[in-house]
N, C-alpha and C positions, 0 to 999 in steps of 0.2 A: 590479416587481421588476427590479433591475439585472442586468447580465450577470454580475457578480461574485457576486451572491446566488444566481442560477440555477446558476452553476458550482459553488458551495459545496453547494447542495442535491443536484445531480446527483452530485457526488463522494461525498457522504454515502450516497446510495442505491446507486450503481453501483460506485465505486472501492473504498470501504472494505471491503465484504465480499470483493471479489476480492483485495484486498491481504492480508487475513487468511488466505485460502486459498492464495494463490500464494507469499507470502514464505517460509513454511517449506519449500516445494518449490524455492525459488530459481528460480521461473519468471518471469524478468524480461521475456522476450519478450511473454508474456501481459499483464504489467502495462503495458508500453509501449503495447500495443494498446488497453488499457482507458483509458489517459490520453487517447489521441486520440479515443476514443468519447465520453468525458465532455465534452471541448471541443466536439466536433461536436454533441452533444445539447444542450448549453447554448446554442449558437448557433442551433440549429434551433427552440428553444423561445422565441425572441425574438418580441416583438409587432410587428405591422406598423407601419412608420414609425420603428422604433427605430434609432438609429445603429449601424452595423456595428461589432462588437467583435472582428473577426478578429485584429487585432494583439494584443489582450489575451489572446485564446485561444491564439495561437501563443507568446506569452511564457510563459504558464502551462505549455504543453506542454514548452517548452524547460527551464523550471525543474524540472518533475517528472521529466523525462528525466535531468537532472543529479543529482537526488536518487536516482534508481534506479541511476545509474552509481556513485555513492558507496556505496550499499548493496551493490552487486555487489562492489566492491573490499573493503569491510569484511568481507563474508561469506567472500571468498577468503582474506583475511588471518588469519581466526580458524579456518578449517577444520582440524579435527583437534586443536584446542587444548582444546576442552571435550568432555566426555563425550557431551553431547547431539548433537554434530555428527559422531559417528563413523560413522553410517550409518542408512539408512532401515530401518524395521522393528524396530529395537532398542527394548526397553522400558527406558528410562532414567529414573530418578527423580532430579530435581534437588533440591538442598538445601532450597529453599523449599517443595517439595512433600512432604517427609518429615513424617509425623505425629509430634507430640510424644508421648512415652511417658506424660507426666503427664496431660495433659488431652484428648488425642485430637483436638485442633482443628487441628493442623498449623501452629500459630503459636508 
């Protein structure tokens, strides 16, 4: 398995669940840490004699960090614009969550 494949698998297992939990809370510091953990884990799982992929890991970390910076800016730009972003603890029903009066399916 190549470094890129290992990184993909580690990201699926570690990063994705963390992202689903941290993004609604806008906990970008946590996500930045998880990005570094994923790159480190993928490197640690390499087989003996495999070429070092430190540079690829660092490029991936830089790219994910830029992605997180973009998300941070995007979240800041829309804060207060939508009902769901008004505050924590509010029970807000979004338009796509409303149940249809006719069929009760929500579609």
